[in-house]
N, C-alpha and C positions, 0 to 999 in steps of 0.2 A: 343835401349838406348836413343834416345831423348823423345821418347816416356813413357818411365819408369821416365824420370827426371820427365815431365809435370806432371804425374799422381800422384808421391810422392809430388810434391808443392803444386798441387792440394788441396790432400788429406789433407797434413797439414795447409795449408790456413782454409780449412774447419775446422778442428777440431781445431785450434786456436783458429775461430772465435765463436765456440758453447761454448769452454770455454768463451772466453769473456760475453756472454750474461749468463750464469750459474754463475759468478761472478761478475756481472752487476747489482744484487740483493744491490744494497746501502742504506745502514742508512738513512734515512728522519731524521737527523739531524734539530735542538732537540727530542728528543722523552719523550715521559711517561713509566713506565716501573712497571709492579705490579709484586712482587715476592709472589708467593703462596706457603710455604708450609704445606702440610696436611698430617693429625695427623688421625690414625685410636681410633678410642673414646673406643674399646674396649683392644686396646693393642696400647698406644698413644708412645711409644720406639722406635720401629725398624722401622717406615715408614712404609706406604704403600703398601700391596701385590700386587698390580699390578700401571698402568700407568693411576694418577689423569689427565684428560681434565678441565681446565677453560672455561666454556661459558662465553661469554661478549661481551655485546652491548653497542653501546653510548647513551646517555640519547638522547631521541626526537626519535632514529633509529629503525625501526624492525629490520634489517638487526644485526643477530648473528655472530660470529665467536668463534670458538671451536677448542681449541689450546690444545695440550696434554703436558704430560711432558717431559723436556731434562735434560738428564744426570741422574737424579734419577729418583724414582719413586713415590716419594712427594715433589717434587719443581717443579713449573712449573712457567717459567719466560713469561710473556705475554707484548708486548711493543708495539706503532706505536707512529706516528706525532703528535708534539705538536704544534702547531699555536696560541693558546689562552685558556681559563680554560674551561678545558676536566672532565666532568664525566661521568664515566662508572659503568656499574653494570652488576654483574658476580654472576655465582655459581660454584660451582665445582660438578663435577661427577667424581665416580668410577665403574667399575665394581663389584657387589657384595654390592654395599652401596648404602643407601639412599642417595639423589644429598642434596647439604647443603641448609639451604635455600640462599636469595639473599641478595648479599650485597652490596654498594657503596661507590664508591673513586673517591674523586678531586681531581684534580690537578690543582693546583696554574701557572697559568703561569707567573705572576712574580717573582718566584724561578730557572725560566729558566735566565743561566749566557750568555745573546746575541753573548758575548767579544770570549767565549768558542763555537768553530766550532761542538763538538762533547758531546752538553749538555745532561745529561738525569736529568729526574724528577721522581724519585723512593718513590714509595710505598711497604710497605711490611704486608702481613696478613698471618695468620696462621688458618686455616680451620678444623673444626675436623668434619669426617665422619663417621657413623654409619652403620654396618654389617644390611642387611636386613633381 
C-alpha cells in the first residue's frame, strides 16, 4: 500500500511539473502585435480556403519566422517582445497562391504605456493573394 501511495505521489508531481513547464510560456510583455487579414484576390469575401502563413524577420536579421493562422484560415496574429523601436519585414504564403510582396511594419516604442504591465503595440494589415 505504501508503494502505491509513493508511486501515485511521484506520478502526480511529475504531471504537475510538466504542466507548469507547458504553461510557463509567459508572454514577454510589452509586445508588438501584427494582425494580418488575408484575402483571396479572385473571391475576397469568404476568406482563404486554407491556412495562410506570415513569414517575417526583424530588420538586420537573417533569421525568419513562419507563423500560421490561428482560429480562422484568413487571420494570422504575429507577436514578440518589444524593447525599442522595431521594424519587421513580412510576406504571406498560402498553398495554391502566389506569395505576397514583402511588407514593412514599424513599431514605435514610444507608443508603449510603461505603466501597463501587459501593454501591446498593435498594427493591422490586409494582404491579398492570387491563385497560381
